[in-house]
ROGUMAR-431659 format. One record per residue (C-alpha): residue in three letters; residue number from 1; x, y, z. Coordinates in nm, 2 decimals, decimal comma. Layout:
N
   residu   num       xx       yy       zz
      ALA   NUM        X        Y        Z
...
//
This chain:
259
   residu   num       xx       yy       zz
      MET     1     4,28     4,25     5,03
      LYS     2     4,39     4,50     5,29
      MET     3     4,29     4,46     5,66
      PRO     4     4,17     4,78     5,84
      LYS     5     4,42     4,95     6,08
      HIS     6     4,33     5,00     6,45
      ASP     7     4,48     5,29     6,65
      VAL     8     4,68     5,16     6,95
      ARG     9     4,71     5,42     7,23
      ALA    10     4,93     5,39     7,54
      ALA    11     4,75     5,41     7,88
      PHE    12     4,83     5,36     8,26
      THR    13     4,73     5,04     8,42
      LEU    14     4,54     5,04     8,74
      LEU    15     4,86     4,92     8,93
      GLU    16     5,06     5,21     8,80
      ILE    17     4,79     5,46     8,91
      MET    18     4,79     5,31     9,26
      VAL    19     5,16     5,33     9,29
      ALA    20     5,16     5,69     9,17
      LEU    21     4,89     5,78     9,43
      ALA    22     5,09     5,61     9,70
      LEU    23     5,41     5,80     9,61
      PHE    24     5,21     6,13     9,60
      ALA    25     5,06     6,06     9,95
      LEU    26     5,41     5,99    10,09
      VAL    27     5,55     6,32     9,94
      GLY    28     5,24     6,51    10,08
      ALA    29     5,29     6,36    10,42
      ALA    30     5,66     6,45    10,42
      ILE    31     5,58     6,81    10,32
      TYR    32     5,31     6,84    10,58
      SER    33     5,54     6,70    10,85
      SER    34     5,81     6,95    10,76
      TRP    35     5,56     7,23    10,76
      PHE    36     5,42     7,13    11,10
      ALA    37     5,77     7,11    11,25
      VAL    38     5,85     7,46    11,12
      LEU    39     5,52     7,59    11,25
      ARG    40     5,57     7,43    11,60
      GLY    41     5,93     7,56    11,62
      SER    42     5,81     7,91    11,53
      GLN    43     5,54     7,89    11,80
      VAL    44     5,80     7,77    12,06
      GLY    45     6,04     8,05    11,96
      LEU    46     5,77     8,32    11,98
      ALA    47     5,64     8,19    12,32
      SER    48     6,00     8,18    12,45
      ALA    49     6,08     8,53    12,32
      ALA    50     5,75     8,67    12,47
      LYS    51     5,84     8,52    12,81
      VAL    52     6,19     8,66    12,80
      GLN    53     6,05     9,00    12,70
      ARG    54     5,79     9,00    12,98
      ALA    55     6,06     8,90    13,23
      ARG    56     6,29     9,17    13,11
      ILE    57     6,02     9,44    13,14
      ALA    58     5,91     9,32    13,48
      MET    59     6,28     9,31    13,61
      GLN    60     6,34     9,66    13,46
      ILE    61     6,04     9,81    13,64
      ILE    62     6,15     9,66    13,97
      GLU    63     6,51     9,78    13,92
      ASP    64     6,40    10,13    13,83
      ALA    65     6,20    10,15    14,15
      LEU    66     6,48    10,00    14,37
      CYS    67     6,74    10,24    14,22
      SER    68     6,55    10,54    14,35
      THR    69     6,46    10,41    14,70
      ARG    70     6,42    10,66    14,98
      SER    71     6,44    10,59    15,35
      PHE    72     6,47    10,80    15,67
      ASP    73     6,55    10,64    16,00
      ALA    74     6,35    10,91    16,19
      ASP    75     6,03    10,82    16,00
      GLY    76     6,03    10,45    15,98
      THR    77     5,65    10,44    16,00
      ASN    78     5,62    10,59    15,66
      TYR    79     5,96    10,50    15,50
      TYR    80     5,98    10,13    15,59
      PHE    81     6,13     9,88    15,35
      TYR    82     5,96     9,54    15,36
      GLY    83     6,01     9,22    15,17
      LEU    84     5,84     8,88    15,22
      ASN    85     5,87     8,55    15,03
      GLY    86     5,61     8,27    15,00
      ALA    87     5,30     8,20    14,80
      ASN    88     5,20     8,57    14,83
      ALA    89     5,54     8,73    14,81
      GLN    90     5,56     9,10    14,82
      LEU    91     5,81     9,39    14,82
      SER    92     5,72     9,73    14,95
      PHE    93     5,92    10,05    14,98
      VAL    94     5,93    10,43    14,91
      SER    95     6,09    10,55    14,59
      LYS    96     6,13    10,88    14,39
      LEU    97     6,00    10,75    14,06
      PRO    98     6,09    10,87    13,72
      ALA    99     5,84    11,01    13,48
      SER   100     5,87    10,70    13,26
      PHE   101     5,75    10,47    13,54
      PRO   102     5,42    10,30    13,48
      ARG   103     5,12    10,53    13,57
      SER   104     5,34    10,82    13,66
      GLY   105     5,11    11,05    13,46
      LYS   106     4,82    10,96    13,69
      PHE   107     5,00    11,11    14,00
      GLY   108     5,14    11,42    13,84
      ASP   109     5,42    11,59    14,04
      LEU   110     5,38    11,34    14,33
      ASP   111     5,69    11,15    14,23
      VAL   112     5,78    11,02    14,58
      ARG   113     5,55    10,72    14,62
      ARG   114     5,52    10,39    14,80
      VAL   115     5,53    10,10    14,56
      GLU   116     5,43     9,75    14,62
      PHE   117     5,51     9,45    14,41
      ALA   118     5,30     9,15    14,50
      LEU   119     5,22     8,80    14,38
      VAL   120     4,85     8,75    14,36
      GLU   121     4,59     8,52    14,22
      GLY   122     4,49     8,60    13,86
      PRO   123     4,14     8,57    13,70
      ASP   124     4,23     8,23    13,55
      SER   125     4,36     8,08    13,88
      SER   126     4,72     8,15    13,78
      LYS   127     4,96     8,37    13,96
      GLN   128     5,04     8,72    13,84
      LEU   129     5,29     8,99    13,95
      VAL   130     5,12     9,32    14,01
      LEU   131     5,23     9,68    14,10
      ARG   132     5,04     9,91    14,33
      GLN   133     5,15    10,26    14,42
      ARG   134     5,03    10,56    14,62
      PRO   135     5,18    10,90    14,70
      MET   136     5,34    10,95    15,04
      LEU   137     5,10    11,02    15,33
      MET   138     4,80    10,92    15,12
      GLU   139     4,57    10,62    15,12
      LEU   140     4,59    10,37    14,84
      PRO   141     4,35    10,47    14,57
      LYS   142     4,06    10,23    14,51
      ASP   143     4,15    10,17    14,14
      GLU   144     4,51    10,09    14,24
      ASN   145     4,38     9,83    14,49
      PHE   146     4,13     9,67    14,25
      HIS   147     4,30     9,74    13,92
      PRO   148     4,68     9,73    13,97
      VAL   149     4,93     9,72    13,69
      VAL   150     4,99     9,36    13,59
      ILE   151     5,36     9,34    13,50
      ALA   152     5,38     8,96    13,46
      LYS   153     5,13     8,68    13,40
      ASP   154     5,14     8,30    13,45
      VAL   155     5,41     8,34    13,72
      LYS   156     5,53     8,02    13,88
      LYS   157     5,78     8,18    14,11
      PHE   158     5,86     8,52    14,25
      ALA   159     6,13     8,51    14,51
      LEU   160     6,35     8,77    14,68
      GLU   161     6,68     8,76    14,87
      PHE   162     6,84     9,05    15,05
      TRP   163     7,21     9,12    15,11
      ASP   164     7,24     9,25    15,47
      LEU   165     7,56     9,43    15,56
      HIS   166     7,46     9,48    15,92
      PRO   167     7,25     9,19    16,04
      PRO   168     7,09     9,21    16,38
      LYS   169     7,31     9,09    16,66
      ASN   170     7,08     8,79    16,74
      THR   171     7,14     8,65    16,39
      ILE   172     7,52     8,61    16,42
      ASN   173     7,75     8,41    16,64
      ASN   174     8,10     8,48    16,75
      ASN   175     8,23     8,29    16,44
      ALA   176     8,27     8,53    16,15
      SER   177     8,16     8,26    15,91
      ASP   178     7,81     8,26    16,07
      VAL   179     7,73     8,61    15,96
      VAL   180     7,41     8,62    15,76
      ASP   181     7,45     8,78    15,41
      TRP   182     7,18     8,67    15,18
      ILE   183     6,85     8,64    15,37
      LYS   184     6,50     8,54    15,26
      ASP   185     6,29     8,81    15,43
      TRP   186     6,34     9,18    15,51
      ASP   187     6,10     9,18    15,81
      GLU   188     6,02     9,39    16,11
      GLU   189     6,38     9,36    16,25
      ARG   190     6,52     9,54    15,94
      THR   191     6,24     9,76    15,81
      ASN   192     6,41    10,09    15,91
      ARG   193     6,72    10,00    15,71
      LEU   194     6,79     9,94    15,34
      PRO   195     6,95     9,62    15,21
      ALA   196     7,27     9,66    15,01
      MET   197     7,14     9,44    14,73
      VAL   198     6,82     9,27    14,63
      LYS   199     6,82     8,94    14,43
      ILE   200     6,50     8,89    14,22
      VAL   201     6,40     8,55    14,09
      LEU   202     6,11     8,54    13,84
      GLN   203     5,99     8,22    13,67
      PHE   204     5,69     8,16    13,45
      LYS   205     5,47     7,85    13,42
      GLY   206     5,56     7,58    13,16
      ASP   207     5,39     7,58    12,82
      ASP   208     5,23     7,31    12,61
      PHE   209     5,55     7,23    12,43
      GLY   210     5,72     7,05    12,72
      GLN   211     5,98     7,32    12,78
      THR   212     6,13     7,35    13,12
      PRO   213     6,07     7,70    13,24
      ARG   214     6,38     7,89    13,31
      GLU   215     6,45     8,11    13,61
      ASN   216     6,52     8,48    13,54
      VAL   217     6,76     8,61    13,81
      LYS   218     6,87     8,97    13,86
      VAL   219     7,07     9,13    14,14
      VAL   220     7,01     9,50    14,19
      GLY   221     7,25     9,71    14,41
      LEU   222     7,08     9,99    14,59
      PRO   223     7,28    10,31    14,53
      SER   224     7,12    10,48    14,84
      GLN   225     7,11    10,43    15,21
      ALA   226     6,87    10,53    15,48
      VAL   227     6,92    10,89    15,61
      ALA   228     7,04    10,85    15,97
      ALA   229     6,83    11,02    16,24
      SER   230     7,14    11,21    16,36
      TRP   231     7,15    11,39    16,02
      GLN   232     6,80    11,53    16,08
      ARG   233     6,73    11,80    16,34
      THR   234     6,42    11,88    16,54
      ARG   235     6,26    12,22    16,56
      GLY   236     6,49    12,31    16,85
      GLY   237     6,79    12,23    16,64
      GLN   238     6,88    11,92    16,83
      PRO   239     6,97    11,61    16,63
      GLY   240     6,73    11,32    16,63
      GLY   241     6,84    11,00    16,79
      PRO   242     6,74    10,63    16,83
      GLY   243     6,43    10,56    17,03
      ARG   244     6,22    10,84    16,89
      PRO   245     5,87    10,74    16,75
      GLY   246     5,93    10,58    16,42
      GLY   247     6,31    10,60    16,46
      PRO   248     6,57    10,32    16,49
      GLY   249     6,48    10,08    16,76
      ALA   250     6,12    10,18    16,77
      PRO   251     5,85     9,93    16,66
      ILE   252     5,71     9,99    16,32
      SER   253     5,35     9,91    16,24
      LEU   254     5,32     9,74    15,90
      PRO   255     5,00     9,69    15,71
      GLY   256     4,81     9,40    15,86
      ARG   257     5,07     9,34    16,13
      ALA   258     5,08     9,45    16,49
      PRO   259     5,38     9,66    16,60
//
């Protein structure tokens, strides 16, 4: 008598299934960790590249303006050069601006304009570096005052230093080593002169990735100098000289400051 045959099929046990699921979870976690690291690195790289690009553009705008500076000793009231550091640092001067300069199309052929770079409060309580400009002998347009060109956002530091080849006599001593070279402010004592060089320091706020913000430093040499009053002549043909209104040695009235 023959016994009936039973089909025997291989199958996974519960323990084997649990081990396979655990291995799959480990592989999935490793893949996700690698993907997240790549994504985070990409975000850090893009943020850093964006900051470097913003700093480069801001520095280039300031350099373009500084390299075309104009100044006349006999008219220091309109052609003064002024730089101030601090929480609301600013840099103001007259320049013959190229057609590629921001908002040049708005002013047409009026290419000699006073430009002002200032550190102001932004809408989100962060600092931003803005540019305002106006044609010579004209008031600042309302839209320039309330809607300036923002050339850098999230600014942590905007600092200036000036190289003075001819410091005022009261800033030096008999010892030649005491001569002031790099100075922090180009104030009322120097407004009717141009510095030989300007050092610009621009630093942005840190991001969420724990990076230490770097300082972007650029030194710009001014290729021009103030036109001396003796080079200009009055209507009678006599050369101008110190002590004339607005000339060397005369007090200059700056915006918001008494002469």
